[in-house]
C-alpha positions as CSV (number, residue, x, y, z in Angstrom):
1,M,64.8,147.2,46.4
2,H,66.5,149.3,48.6
3,N,63.6,150.5,50.8
4,R,62.5,146.9,50.8
5,T,65.9,145.4,52.2
6,T,66.0,148.6,54.7
7,T,62.4,148.1,56.2
8,A,63.3,144.6,56.7
9,G,66.4,145.2,58.1
10,I,64.8,147.5,60.8
11,A,61.7,145.1,61.1
12,A,64.4,142.3,62.2
13,A,66.3,144.6,64.5
14,S,63.2,145.6,66.3
15,S,62.2,142.2,66.4
16,F,65.5,141.2,68.2
17,L,65.6,144.4,70.6
18,L,62.0,143.2,71.8
19,L,62.8,139.8,72.3
20,S,66.2,140.9,73.9
21,A,64.4,143.0,76.4
22,V,61.2,140.5,77.4
23,G,64.4,137.5,78.2
24,P,63.2,134.0,78.0
25,A,59.9,132.9,77.6
26,D,59.9,130.6,80.4
27,A,61.3,133.2,82.9
28,H,59.3,134.5,85.5
29,P,58.9,135.6,89.2
30,V,58.7,132.8,91.8
31,P,56.2,133.7,94.6
32,G,58.1,133.2,97.8
33,Q,62.0,133.2,98.9
34,L,65.1,131.5,99.1
35,S,67.2,132.3,102.3
36,Y,70.9,131.2,102.8
37,A,73.7,131.9,104.9
38,Y,77.5,132.8,103.5
39,T,80.9,134.0,104.8
40,D,81.3,137.9,103.9
41,G,84.8,139.2,102.5
42,D,85.8,139.9,106.0
43,G,85.2,136.1,107.0
44,R,82.3,137.1,109.1
45,P,79.1,134.8,108.7
46,D,76.2,136.7,107.0
47,S,72.6,135.7,105.2
48,D,70.9,137.1,102.4
49,V,67.0,136.4,101.0
50,L,66.0,136.2,97.4
51,R,62.4,137.6,97.1
52,A,60.4,136.3,94.2
53,P,63.4,134.6,92.5
54,E,63.1,134.3,88.5
55,S,62.3,130.6,87.5
56,G,63.8,129.2,84.3
57,V,67.1,130.9,84.6
58,C,70.5,130.5,86.3
59,I,71.0,133.0,89.1
60,D,74.5,133.6,90.7
61,L,73.6,134.2,94.8
62,P,74.3,137.9,95.4
63,A,77.3,138.6,98.0
64,L,79.1,135.6,97.4
65,R,83.1,136.2,96.9
66,D,84.8,133.3,97.5
67,A,83.0,131.0,99.5
68,P,79.7,129.2,98.8
69,A,76.4,129.5,100.3
70,V,75.3,127.1,102.8
71,H,72.0,126.1,104.8
72,L,69.9,127.3,101.6
73,H,66.5,127.3,102.7
74,N,63.6,127.2,100.0
75,D,60.7,129.0,100.9
76,S,58.9,128.8,97.6
77,P,56.7,126.4,95.2
78,A,59.6,125.6,93.0
79,T,62.0,122.7,93.1
80,V,65.4,124.6,93.2
81,E,69.0,122.9,91.7
82,L,72.2,123.8,93.6
83,Y,75.1,124.3,91.6
84,G,79.0,124.4,93.1
85,T,80.1,126.6,90.1
86,R,79.0,130.3,89.1
87,D,76.6,130.2,86.2
88,C,75.0,126.9,86.8
89,L,77.7,125.0,85.0
90,G,78.3,121.6,85.2
91,Q,76.1,119.2,87.1
92,P,73.6,120.2,89.9
93,L,74.8,118.7,93.1
94,G,71.2,118.4,94.5
95,T,67.9,119.6,94.5
96,V,65.9,121.1,97.7
97,R,62.0,120.8,97.2
98,A,59.3,123.5,98.6
99,G,60.0,124.1,102.3
100,E,63.1,122.2,102.4
101,R,66.3,122.9,103.8
102,S,69.8,122.2,102.2
103,T,73.8,122.2,103.4
104,V,75.3,121.7,100.2
105,P,77.6,124.4,99.2
106,T,76.1,126.5,96.5
107,F,77.1,129.6,94.5
108,S,74.1,129.5,91.5
109,V,70.8,128.1,92.0
110,W,68.1,127.3,89.0
111,L,64.6,127.2,90.0
112,A,61.8,125.2,88.1
113,L,57.9,125.4,88.9
114,P,56.0,122.0,89.2
115,R,53.9,121.6,86.0
């Protein structure tokens, strides 16, 4: 009985590790990019680009400290939900469709590909 329990435990742990390494089933890179402007830690304007961002997961925009990103441009086929908090908490403040721009202050985004 002990070998059977150990084998079952090892199989369960292996499955968990494999699923953890792969990530959510719906997450995958989106062709294109998101570009945005922000104010750096010294108060100077700056910009950044996310190339092939993941869909189906929350993305906290890199390089942001206390000030949100503005002037986000969606150059991808996905619809982007904009959040005024980190970790996509709360209700989205708006959406940006493919090829559109937004001036909504944003800390995190969620991309959804059209079905």
